[in-house]
C-alpha positions as CSV (number, residue, x, y, z in Angstrom):
1,M,38.9,6.0,51.8
2,R,36.7,8.4,53.5
3,L,33.0,8.5,52.9
4,A,30.9,11.1,54.2
5,M,27.1,12.3,54.2
6,F,25.6,15.7,53.8
7,H,22.9,18.1,53.4
8,R,22.9,20.7,50.7
9,D,19.8,22.6,49.0
10,G,17.5,20.2,50.4
11,N,19.1,17.0,49.0
12,K,21.4,14.3,50.9
13,G,24.7,13.9,49.4
14,I,27.5,11.5,49.6
15,A,31.3,12.6,49.3
16,A,34.4,10.6,48.9
17,A,37.9,11.2,49.6
18,E,41.4,9.3,49.4
19,N,43.8,12.2,50.6
20,Q,42.5,15.7,51.4
21,E,40.1,16.6,48.3
22,F,36.3,15.3,48.9
23,R,33.9,14.7,45.8
24,G,30.6,14.5,46.0
25,I,27.0,14.4,44.7
26,T,23.7,14.6,46.0
27,E,20.7,12.5,45.3
28,D,19.2,14.8,42.6
29,H,21.9,13.5,40.5
30,P,21.4,10.5,38.3
31,E,24.7,8.4,39.5
32,Y,23.7,9.2,43.1
33,P,24.5,5.5,44.3
34,G,22.3,6.0,47.8
35,S,22.9,6.5,51.2
36,L,25.9,5.1,53.4
37,D,22.9,3.2,55.3
38,R,21.6,1.4,51.7
39,L,25.0,0.9,50.6
40,L,25.7,-1.1,53.6
41,A,22.3,-2.8,53.9
42,Q,23.2,-3.7,49.9
43,G,26.2,-5.3,50.9
44,S,28.1,-2.6,48.4
45,D,32.1,-2.5,48.7
46,L,32.6,1.0,50.0
47,N,36.1,1.4,48.4
48,A,34.5,0.7,45.4
49,V,31.7,3.4,45.9
50,A,34.5,5.9,46.9
51,K,36.4,5.1,43.6
52,R,33.6,6.1,41.6
53,L,32.8,8.9,43.0
54,L,36.7,10.1,42.9
55,A,36.5,9.6,39.4
56,G,33.5,11.1,38.1
57,A,32.0,13.5,41.0
58,P,32.7,17.1,41.1
59,V,35.4,18.9,43.8
60,I,33.2,19.6,47.2
61,D,34.0,21.4,49.9
62,L,32.7,20.2,53.1
63,D,32.8,23.5,55.0
64,S,30.1,24.8,52.8
65,V,27.7,21.6,53.4
66,T,26.0,20.4,56.6
67,L,27.4,17.4,57.3
68,L,25.2,14.3,58.8
69,P,25.8,11.3,60.9
70,P,27.6,9.1,58.4
71,L,24.5,6.5,59.2
72,Q,21.6,8.2,60.1
73,A,19.6,4.7,60.6
74,P,21.8,2.0,62.2
75,G,20.1,-0.9,63.0
76,K,21.6,-1.4,66.5
77,I,24.1,1.2,68.4
78,L,25.6,-1.2,70.5
79,C,28.2,0.4,73.0
80,I,30.8,-1.1,75.1
81,G,31.3,0.3,79.0
82,L,34.4,0.0,80.9
83,N,36.4,-1.2,78.1
84,Y,39.7,0.4,79.1
85,A,41.0,-0.8,82.6
86,D,42.2,2.5,84.0
87,H,38.4,4.1,83.0
88,S,37.1,0.9,84.9
89,A,39.4,1.9,87.6
90,E,38.8,5.5,87.8
91,A,35.2,4.9,87.7
92,G,35.2,2.5,90.9
93,F,34.8,-0.9,89.0
94,D,37.0,-4.0,88.2
95,A,38.4,-4.3,85.2
96,P,35.4,-6.6,83.2
97,A,35.7,-10.2,82.3
98,Y,32.9,-10.2,79.8
99,P,32.2,-7.1,77.9
100,T,29.9,-4.4,79.3
101,V,27.1,-3.7,76.3
102,F,24.5,-1.1,76.5
103,T,22.5,0.6,73.6
104,R,21.7,3.7,72.3
105,F,19.2,4.8,70.0
106,T,19.2,6.9,66.8
107,S,17.4,10.0,68.6
108,T,20.7,10.6,70.5
109,L,22.6,11.0,67.1
110,V,24.0,14.2,66.1
111,A,26.7,15.1,63.5
112,H,30.0,16.6,63.3
113,K,30.1,20.3,64.0
114,A,26.3,20.0,65.4
115,P,25.8,21.1,68.9
116,L,25.5,18.3,71.9
117,V,22.9,19.5,73.8
118,R,23.0,19.4,77.6
119,P,19.5,18.8,79.0
120,A,17.6,21.1,81.2
121,Q,17.7,18.7,84.2
122,S,21.1,17.9,84.9
123,E,24.6,19.6,84.9
124,Q,26.6,16.6,84.8
125,F,27.2,16.6,81.0
126,D,30.3,14.3,80.6
127,Y,32.6,13.7,77.2
128,E,33.6,10.1,76.5
129,G,35.6,9.5,73.4
130,E,35.5,6.6,71.6
131,M,36.2,4.6,67.9
132,V,33.3,2.8,66.1
133,A,33.5,-0.3,64.3
134,V,30.8,-0.5,61.7
135,I,29.6,-4.0,60.9
136,G,29.8,-4.6,56.6
137,R,28.7,-8.2,56.7
138,G,26.2,-9.6,59.0
139,G,26.4,-12.9,60.8
140,R,25.7,-15.0,63.8
141,Y,28.3,-17.1,65.8
142,I,31.3,-15.3,63.9
143,Q,34.6,-16.6,65.0
144,Q,37.1,-14.3,66.4
145,D,39.8,-15.3,63.8
146,R,37.2,-14.1,60.8
147,A,35.3,-11.3,62.7
148,L,37.4,-8.4,61.2
149,D,35.9,-9.5,57.7
150,H,32.7,-8.5,58.9
151,V,33.8,-4.7,59.6
152,A,33.6,-2.4,57.0
153,A,34.6,0.8,58.4
154,Y,35.7,3.0,61.6
155,S,34.6,6.1,62.5
156,I,34.4,8.6,66.0
157,F,32.0,8.5,68.7
158,N,31.5,10.9,71.5
159,D,29.2,9.1,73.8
160,V,28.1,11.7,76.0
161,S,26.7,10.7,79.4
162,V,24.5,12.4,81.5
163,R,25.9,10.9,84.7
164,D,23.0,11.7,87.4
165,Y,20.6,9.9,85.1
166,Q,23.1,7.3,84.2
167,F,23.2,6.3,87.9
168,K,19.9,6.4,88.9
169,S,19.3,2.5,88.4
170,P,21.9,0.0,87.6
171,Q,21.0,0.1,83.9
172,W,22.7,3.1,82.0
173,T,19.9,3.4,79.6
174,M,18.6,6.6,80.5
175,G,21.4,8.6,80.9
176,K,23.0,7.4,77.8
177,N,19.9,8.1,75.6
178,F,18.8,11.8,75.8
179,D,18.4,13.5,72.7
180,H,21.3,14.8,70.6
181,T,24.0,13.5,73.0
182,G,25.7,11.3,70.5
183,A,27.9,12.6,68.4
184,F,29.0,10.4,65.5
185,G,31.6,11.2,62.6
186,P,32.5,13.2,60.8
187,W,32.8,10.1,58.2
188,L,33.5,6.5,57.5
189,V,37.2,5.5,57.1
190,T,37.1,2.1,55.4
191,A,38.9,-0.8,57.2
192,E,41.4,-1.3,54.5
193,S,42.6,2.2,54.8
194,L,43.8,1.5,58.8
195,P,46.0,-1.0,60.5
196,K,43.8,-4.7,61.0
197,G,41.3,-4.1,63.6
198,A,42.2,-0.7,64.0
199,R,45.0,-1.3,66.4
200,G,47.8,1.1,67.1
201,L,45.8,4.5,66.6
202,R,46.1,7.0,69.3
203,L,43.1,8.5,70.7
204,Q,42.9,12.1,72.3
205,T,39.7,14.1,73.4
206,R,40.3,17.8,73.9
207,L,37.7,20.0,75.8
208,N,38.2,23.7,74.8
209,G,41.5,22.7,73.5
210,D,43.0,20.9,77.0
211,V,43.7,17.2,76.5
212,V,41.3,15.6,78.6
213,Q,41.9,11.7,77.6
214,D,44.9,10.3,75.7
215,A,45.1,6.6,75.0
216,M,45.9,3.9,72.0
217,T,43.2,1.9,70.9
218,D,45.5,-1.1,72.0
219,D,44.4,-0.4,75.5
220,M,41.2,-1.6,74.5
221,I,40.4,-4.8,77.2
222,F,38.2,-6.1,74.4
223,D,39.6,-5.3,71.1
224,V,37.0,-5.0,67.8
225,A,37.5,-9.0,66.8
226,T,36.9,-10.2,70.4
227,L,33.8,-7.6,70.5
228,V,32.3,-8.8,66.9
229,S,32.4,-12.8,67.9
230,L,31.2,-11.9,71.5
231,I,28.0,-10.0,70.6
232,S,27.4,-12.5,67.8
233,E,26.9,-15.2,70.3
234,V,24.1,-13.4,71.3
235,M,22.3,-11.7,68.2
236,T,22.6,-11.7,64.8
237,L,24.8,-8.7,63.5
238,E,23.4,-7.1,60.5
239,A,25.1,-4.5,58.0
240,G,25.1,-0.9,59.1
241,D,25.1,-1.7,63.0
242,I,27.7,0.0,64.8
243,I,29.8,-0.9,67.9
244,V,30.7,2.0,70.0
245,T,34.1,0.5,71.4
246,G,34.7,2.4,75.0
247,T,36.3,5.3,76.3
248,P,39.7,5.8,77.8
249,S,40.0,7.4,81.4
250,G,40.2,11.0,81.8
251,V,36.3,11.4,82.0
252,G,34.8,14.4,84.0
253,M,33.1,12.8,86.7
254,A,36.2,11.2,87.8
255,R,38.2,14.5,87.9
256,K,38.5,16.5,91.4
257,P,36.6,18.7,91.3
258,P,34.3,16.9,88.6
259,L,34.7,18.3,85.2
260,Y,31.5,18.6,83.3
261,M,30.5,20.5,79.9
262,K,28.6,23.5,79.8
263,A,27.2,25.5,77.0
264,G,29.7,27.5,74.9
265,D,32.3,24.5,75.1
266,R,33.8,22.6,72.4
267,C,34.7,19.1,72.6
268,E,36.8,17.2,70.0
269,V,37.5,13.4,69.7
270,D,40.6,13.1,67.7
271,I,41.5,9.2,66.4
272,E,44.6,8.9,64.5
273,G,44.0,7.7,60.7
274,I,40.2,8.6,61.0
275,G,39.7,12.4,61.8
276,V,38.7,14.6,64.2
277,L,34.9,15.0,65.6
278,S,34.2,18.6,66.8
279,N,30.9,19.6,68.6
280,T,29.8,22.5,70.5
281,V,27.6,22.2,73.8
282,S,24.2,24.3,74.0
283,D,21.8,23.8,76.5
284,E,18.2,22.5,76.0
285,Q,15.8,25.0,75.4
286,R,12.2,23.9,76.6
């Protein structure tokens, strides 16, 4: 099942699909179930919500509406750095023995088909295609063998990095949190619709149609279950939190010469079984 959030005629809406056809309603409809943020916070079964929409909602053409990030206000956006050995090597790091975790904030989020905004103060605007795990049931000290029970869905992220700001200090927060640099979407895919732990899925990033990243989710150093368990040793995970699980090799900064995104480019992140997240690049207007 896929679940998307959209905006139409001044109202937010929710849509679901099992195959190609989406059905959805907006918040002015009496049967509107709530946003995906709210549904996860309430502990709703996303598959059940999708089935209700498919049973009674009208067909909707997603090309005729404005898609939103599937979650607009996740409590935590937890990003994993250096989670593919080849990417660690190209970045000049040893493969980590413990996850490298940094945070993003909601002000960075942009939806599918919305522009990624290259800041005026930098030209080092780099793509990073990644898979997202969405927490559906919170907890602390979650055992690894039960960790996937806490994952409700998966999605796609382009963890765009402003490289010169990322490496101004040992902490990466500034280079990862420019406004409108974190593409998220186009929808959520329920965990039951994918292989356990979303393993064995092909991830590709394409820049202007050229493949620049190509890997399998099996290549992650720390898989989804491990990440959920280790993070929960430190903090309580809550429904609606998202874990952005890391990018494979092929990033622009590691190429010779470097390959950075510029205005007019189109970047697509394609994950087998989930979909394609597509965004153009525009320059910040100050």
